[in-house]
C-alpha positions in Angstrom: 150.7 50.5 104.7 150.1 52.4 101.4 146.8 50.5 100.9 145.7 51.3 104.4 146.6 55.0 103.9 144.7 55.1 100.6 141.7 53.4 102.2 141.7 56.0 105.0 141.9 58.8 102.5 139.0 57.4 100.6 136.9 56.9 103.7 137.7 60.5 104.7 136.6 61.8 101.3 133.3 59.8 101.6 132.7 61.2 105.1 133.2 64.8 103.7 130.6 64.1 101.0 128.1 62.7 103.5 128.8 65.3 106.2 130.2 68.5 104.7 132.5 70.4 106.9 131.4 73.7 108.3 133.8 75.5 106.0 131.9 74.2 103.0 128.5 75.5 104.2 127.4 79.1 104.1 128.1 80.7 107.6 125.8 83.7 107.3 122.4 84.7 105.9 121.0 87.9 104.6 119.9 90.6 107.1 118.4 94.0 107.1 121.0 95.6 104.8 120.2 93.0 102.2 116.4 93.3 102.7 116.5 97.1 102.3 118.9 97.1 99.4 117.0 94.4 97.4 113.6 95.8 98.2 114.5 99.4 97.4 116.2 98.5 94.1 113.3 96.2 93.2 110.7 98.9 93.9 112.6 101.5 92.0 113.0 99.2 89.0 109.4 98.2 89.0 108.2 101.8 89.2 110.5 102.8 86.3 109.3 99.7 84.3 105.7 100.7 85.0 106.3 104.2 83.7 107.8 102.8 80.6 104.9 100.4 80.1 102.4 103.3 80.6 103.8 104.9 77.5 103.0 101.9 75.3 99.5 102.2 73.7 96.7 99.7 74.2 97.1 98.7 70.6 100.4 97.1 71.7 99.2 95.5 74.8 100.9 92.2 73.9 104.3 93.9 73.6 103.6 95.8 76.8 102.9 92.9 79.0 105.9 90.9 77.7 108.2 93.8 78.4 106.8 93.8 81.9 107.5 90.1 82.3 111.1 90.4 81.0 111.7 93.6 83.0 110.4 92.0 86.2 112.7 89.1 85.9 115.7 91.3 85.2 114.9 93.7 88.0 114.6 90.8 90.5 118.0 89.4 89.3 119.6 92.8 89.7 118.1 93.3 93.2 119.4 89.8 94.2 123.0 90.5 93.1 123.0 94.0 94.7 122.1 92.2 98.0 124.7 89.5 97.3 127.4 92.1 96.7 127.0 93.7 100.1 128.4 91.1 102.6 127.3 87.5 102.1 128.9 86.5 98.8 127.7 83.0 98.8 124.6 82.2 96.7 123.8 79.2 98.8 123.1 81.6 101.6 120.3 83.1 99.4 118.7 79.7 98.8 120.6 78.6 95.7 120.7 75.0 96.8 119.5 71.8 95.1 116.6 70.4 97.1 115.4 66.8 97.3 113.3 65.9 94.3 110.2 65.3 96.4 110.1 69.0 97.3 110.0 70.0 93.7 107.0 67.6 93.2 105.4 69.1 96.3 106.0 72.5 94.8 104.3 71.4 91.5 101.3 70.1 93.5 101.0 73.3 95.6 101.1 75.3 92.4 98.1 73.4 91.1 96.4 73.9 94.5 97.1 77.6 94.5 95.6 77.9 91.1 92.4 76.3 92.4 92.6 78.5 95.5 92.7 81.8 93.5 89.2 81.0 92.2 87.9 80.9 95.7 89.7 84.0 96.7 88.5 86.0 93.7 85.0 84.6 94.0 84.7 86.0 97.5 86.5 89.2 96.7 84.3 90.1 93.7 81.2 89.3 95.6 81.8 92.4 97.7 84.1 94.6 95.5 84.0 95.7 91.9 87.2 97.0 90.3 88.6 97.3 86.7 90.2 94.2 85.2 93.9 94.5 86.0 94.7 91.3 84.0 93.4 92.5 80.7 96.9 92.7 79.1 97.6 89.1 80.2 94.4 87.9 78.7 94.9 89.8 75.4 98.4 88.2 75.0 97.1 84.7 76.1 94.4 84.9 73.4 96.7 86.2 70.7 97.5 82.8 69.2 99.9 80.0 70.0 103.1 82.0 69.5 101.8 84.9 71.6 100.8 82.5 74.4 104.2 80.7 74.2 106.1 84.1 74.6 103.8 85.1 77.4 104.5 81.9 79.3 108.2 82.5 79.0 108.0 86.0 80.2 105.0 85.8 82.6 105.3 82.2 84.0 109.1 81.7 84.0 111.0 85.1 84.0 108.6 86.9 86.4 108.5 84.1 89.0 112.3 83.8 88.9 112.8 87.5 89.5 110.2 87.6 92.3 111.4 84.5 94.1 115.0 85.7 94.0 113.9 88.8 95.9 111.0 87.8 98.1 112.2 84.3 99.2 115.9 84.4 98.4 116.5 87.7 100.3 113.5 88.9 102.3 111.9 85.6 103.6 115.4 84.3 104.1 116.5 87.2 106.2 113.2 87.4 108.2 113.4 83.7 109.1 115.9 84.6 111.8 113.0 86.1 113.7 110.8 83.0 113.4 108.1 81.5 111.2 105.7 84.4 111.6 108.2 87.0 110.4 109.8 84.7 107.8 106.5 83.3 106.3 103.7 85.7 107.0 105.9 88.8 107.0 107.5 88.2 103.7 104.2 87.1 102.2 102.6 90.4 103.3 105.4 92.4 101.7 105.1 90.3 98.5 101.3 90.9 98.5 101.5 94.7 99.0 104.0 95.0 96.2 101.4 93.6 93.8 99.1 96.5 94.6 95.8 97.0 96.5 93.5 94.9 94.3 92.4 91.3 94.1 95.9 90.1 93.2 97.1 91.2 96.6 95.2 88.2 98.2 96.3 85.8 95.5 99.9 86.9 96.0 99.6 86.6 99.8 98.5 83.0 99.3 101.4 82.1 97.0 103.8 84.0 99.4 102.6 81.9 102.4 103.1 78.6 100.4 106.5 79.6 99.2 107.6 81.0 102.5 106.8 77.6 104.2 108.6 75.7 101.4 111.7 78.0 101.8 111.7 77.6 105.5 111.5 73.8 105.3 114.0 73.3 102.5 116.4 76.3 102.6 116.1 76.3 98.8 114.3 78.8 96.5 113.6 76.2 93.8 110.5 74.5 95.3 108.9 78.0 95.6 110.0 78.8 92.0 108.1 75.6 90.9 105.0 76.7 92.7 105.1 80.2 91.1 105.8 78.9 87.6 103.0 76.3 87.8 100.6 78.9 89.3 101.3 81.6 86.8 101.4 79.2 83.9 98.0 77.6 84.7 96.5 81.1 85.0 97.9 82.1 81.6 96.6 78.9 80.0 93.2 79.6 81.7 93.2 83.1 80.2 93.7 81.7 76.8 90.4 79.8 77.0 88.3 82.9 78.0 
């Protein structure tokens, strides 16, 4: 009888691993309070960061752009935890779930595809519109030597994507998904694009936002989109180093 009882308990444990009970899964997702809190704090933080960066002279462009990358990551993290503290205190509900490995590989492939796509977008854009180079600081840092490029990749291709994905997919796309794919994917991508400013980067950001919104909707995890974003930003910075 003891062996039968032990076997039953073991089988029960296996079933719980395979099919987690509802009590182990997040029961809610972010909503409008989380969207408004995260977006407001993110925008305030980015404006304050921009004002600080504007005080740094062009002679210190490398320092300026790396401060921007670190700041962007920290602002995104702060905005996420402000949203988390409101009601839904479960990080899994914000997309902090481990996806299947194949989705991380898909994310890497889409990051490469997005890098190629930005050349098409920018080629069409600059055929009709002329504007100042808003990537000059990135290019200066990327061309500043191996150490400068390494630091830039950490700040601009790791910390920045993490901060942005925490807010724009973990909170905003996540919350808007309750209204369907158009709101969750296109709506969040549009917000993400506008936050990048009314210049050529708006269209690049919209493309990345669409890809990452789709991945988040399919997987419920922020990590495939983080991979897209890291690969995309990283390839752009490596490209800038060759100019």
